[in-house]
N, C-alpha and C positions, 0 to 999 in steps of 0.2 A: 528720362525722355529718350525715345529712339532717334537714331540719326535720320535726318531728312534726306530723301533721295535727291540727287542733283536735278535742278529744274529742267535740264535738257532731256531727262529720262522720264517719260510719262509714267505716272503711278498706275498700279493695277486698278485703283479706284476709277481713274480717268478712262482707262482703256475699257473697263467693264461697263462704265456709263455709256460709252460710245456704241456698245453692242446692243443697247436696249431697243432701238427701233426694229432691228432684225429679230431679236428675241420675241418681241411683242407680235410681230407679223407671223412668226412661226407658231406661237401659242394660239393666236386667233384661228389660224388655219387648222392646226392639229386638234383643237378642242371644240370646233364648231358643232360637230354632231353630238358630242356628249353634252355640251351646254344646251343645245336645242332640246334634247331628250329630257334633261333635268328641268328645263324651263317649262316644258309641256306638262311634266309630272306635277310641278308646283302650281301651275294654273288649274289643273284638274282637282287637286286636293291641297288647297293652300294651307300652309302651316298656321297654327294659332299665333305663333310669335317666332322670332329668330334669336338664337343665342350665338354670340361670337366668342372665340377663344384664341388668344394670341399673346405674344410678348414682343417687346422692342419695336423695331420697324413694322413688323407684321401687325402689331396692335394698332398702329395708325392706319394701316390698310383696313383693319376692322372698323375703324371710325369712318373711313370712306364708305364702306359697305353699309354702315348704319344710316348715314344720311341718304345714300342712293336708294336704299330699300324703303326707308320711311317716307321720303318725298315722292318716289315713283309709284309705290305700291300701297302705302299707308299701313304697312305691317310693322308692329313694334319690334325694335331690335335692342337687345340687352347684352352687355358684356359681362360675363360671369367670371369672377376671380378664380383662377385655377386652384388657388390654395384652399378654397372652400372644401374641395375634395381631397387634395393631396396632403394638406397639413391638418385641416380641421375635421377631416373624415366625415363630412356631410355629403349627402347625395341630392343635389338640386333636382326638383321635379321638372323634367323636360319632355314628357310625353306629348306628342302632337307638335313639337317644335322642329324647326330646321336648325341644326347645329352646324356651324361653320368654323372649322379650325384652319388657321393660316400660319404656315411655318416654312422657312427655307429648308431646315434640316429634318424636321419631323421627328426629333429625338428627345425633346425636353420632357422629363418625367411628369411634370405637373400637367402639361397639355395632354399627354397620353392618358393620365388618370381621369381627367375630366371627359375626354372623348369616349373612353370606355364606359364611364358612368352614363353619358348621354345615350349611347347606343343601347345599353342594358335597360334604360328606362323607356325606350321606344321612340326616341328622336330619330329623324332622318339625318345621318351624319355625313358631312361633306368635307373633304380635305383639299385645300389649295396648298400644294407642297411641291418643292423642287426635287426632292429625293423620293422617287416613287418606290424605292426599295426600303423606305424607312418604316419604323413601327407605326407611325401615324397613318401612313397610307394603308397599311394592313388592317388597322382598326376601323377605318371609316368605310361606310357602304359605297360612297361615290368619291372618286378621286379625280380632280381636275389638275393635271400637272402644270407646273409653271414653265417648263421647257427653257429655263434660263441657262442650263449647262453649268459647268463648274464655276464657282465664284470664289476667288482666292483672297481678295481683299477682305479684311475684317468688316469693313463698312459695306453693308448690303446696298446695292444700287439697282442693277438689272433685275435681280430677283424681286425687289420691292416693286419696281415698275410693272413687272410681270404679274405680281399679285393684284395690283390695281386694275390692270387690263383684264385679268381673269374675272374679277368681281364685276366689272362693267359688262363684260360679255354675258355672264350669267343673268344679270338683272335685265339686260336688254332682251334676252330670250324669254325670261320669266314674264316680263311686263308686256312683251310684244309691242313696244312703243317704237314707232318708226324713227323718231329723233334719236333715241338711244342706239338703234341699229346703225344709223348713219355715223354716229360718233365712234362706234366700234370700228367700222370699216375705214374711217379716216385716221384712226389713232396712230398707226405707224408713221404716217406723213406728218401728223402733228408733232410727234417726238423728234423726227428728223429735222423739222423746222426749228424746234426749240434748241437743238444742239448747234444750229448755225447762228444763233444770236447770243453774243457774249454778255455775261453779267459781271465781268471782272472789274468794271468801274466801281462796284460796291466793295471790293476786297479791302482797300486801304481803310475805309470807315469801319468795317467789321473787325479787322485785325487789331485796331487800337481801342476797341470798345471795352468798357468795364463789364458789360453784359448787354443783353438786349431782349426785347420781346419779339416773338414771331406771331403775327396775328392773322387769323382767318375766321371765316364763318361758314356754316353749312358744310358742303363737301370740301371747301377750301381749308377748313380747320384741320383736316387730315394732313394736308400739305404742310401746314404750320407745325404740326406735331413732328413730322418726319424731318423738316428742316432744322428745328430746334435740337432734335436728337443728334443729327449729323454734326452740327456745330459743336456740340458738347463732346461727342465721340471722337471726331477727327481733329478738331481744332483746339480742344481744351477750353472752349469759350462758353461761359454760362449763358444759355439761351432758354427762355421759357416760352412755350407755346401757350397762347391764351386766346379765348374767344373774344371777338370785338365787343360783344355785349358785356363780358366780364371785365374788360379793361377799364370801362368807364366807372367802375367802382374803385375801391382802394388802390389796386395795382397801378393805376394811371399816375399816381404821385411819384413813382420811381423813375419814370422815363425822363430823360434830360439830355444835355449836350453830349455826355459820354455814355449814354444808355439809349441807343437808337431803337427804332421800330422797323422791322421788315414786315410789310403788309401784303398778303396774298388776296387777290380778288378774282371773281368770276362774274360773268354777265348774267346775273339772276336777281331775285328779289332782294338779296342782301347787299347789292352793289351800292345803292345810295347811302346806306348807313356806313359802309366801309369807307367810302369817299369822304363823308362828313367827318368821321373819326380821324382819318389821316390828315385832313385839313386842319382840324382843331389842334392836333399834335404839332404839326409843322408851324402853326401860328404861335405856339408856345416856345419855339426854338428847339424842338425835338427833331433830330435827324430822322427823316422818314424815307425808307426805301420802298418803292411801290412796284410790285410785280403783278401785272394783270390790267384790266381795263379801267380801274378806278382812276379818275382824274383828280389829282391832288396838287394844288399849287404849292410850290416850294419843295416838292419831293424829288429825290433822285429816282428817275423813272427807268426801269430796266426794260430792254426791248423784248417783246413777246410776240408769238405767232398770232396774227389777226384771225378773227372769225372762228375761234375754237368753241365748240359746244361747252356749255357751262359745266356739265358733268365730266367732260374730258379735260377741261382746263386745269384742275389740280394735278393731273398726271403730267401734262405738258410743263407746268410750272416746276415740278420737282425735277423733271429731266433738265430744264434750264438751270436749276439751282445747283445740281451736283458739281459741275466744274467750278462754281464759285466756292463751294465748301472746300473743295480740294485746294484751291488757291489760298484760301484763308488759313488752312492748316499749314501749308508750306510757309506762308508769310509769318506765322507764329512759331516757326522752327520745329514743326512736328511732321512725322511721317504719317500721311493719311491712311496708308495701308496697314500700319501696325500701331494702333493706339495703345498706350501703356495700360497694363493690367486687364486687357480684354483679349478674348479669343473668338474665333469664328463661330463656333458652336457653343452656346450657353445652355447648360442643363440645370434648370431650377426645379425645386420641389414645391 
């Protein structure tokens, strides 16, 4: 285990998290024309389906893209396992598809192999990537940079939030939906507001937990995936992201006094079910931590920015979550910037 930095010294993770509102504002301005052009192109000749390709945090950004595109546009989105091409040497049929690759580094060989296969088969290939000099950027027909700048902490924060913002901006341009356009314009303010609301009241409960579920539904499931990953990565805490619908099956039996539930919600059609689930868990004596508008009697309610659009809410929730994850890691005696056995760039086959 690496030595924990003194509490008085802000971690790189915390400092980079605080940069996210500025990063997102810069991205939205810099990519506005390119996103508008690509959106118009997709409206004119809509893809038959969408394929996403990503690993780690970027893969939960792809989950966000899936729900956003399927709900807003009705176009089916599928995540293709990169190993299908890189390990098993098969070439998925992607002609007529929109292929979206999301990566901070743009250097993982398995992502590159699948992107190359998609372009060769006639898919429209788009890269959301922070390193515009990367092989992935060179391979894809359209590049939408993340504009996050250097990210030194192993735990991706500002680049992940930039990925979500870039996805939201593109889908707003593609759908020409005024509500999504408003959410895009307000996003930097939402993120700034989220940073001003402390979630540290939940840190003691998570530090002592045996494990936990992180629950979401719809676009909020992407936030649950990212939060669970960060708790594992930085805090060495076993956290499982799970859909609210799936939790009501067998997994619900595990939750208990030392196995809490962190529940993300947004103000959409999934809200009543999320609130009901949280209430049922709390009534059983399960510690429930509620982030979002769901009203759950007996839950520890985390302060969140009011009036956030449902599709922007998961982005604001993760912005609020990162300082909590950093505090949990410190409380468990770990360095959030240097998780054991991990490196900043992971290259998988």
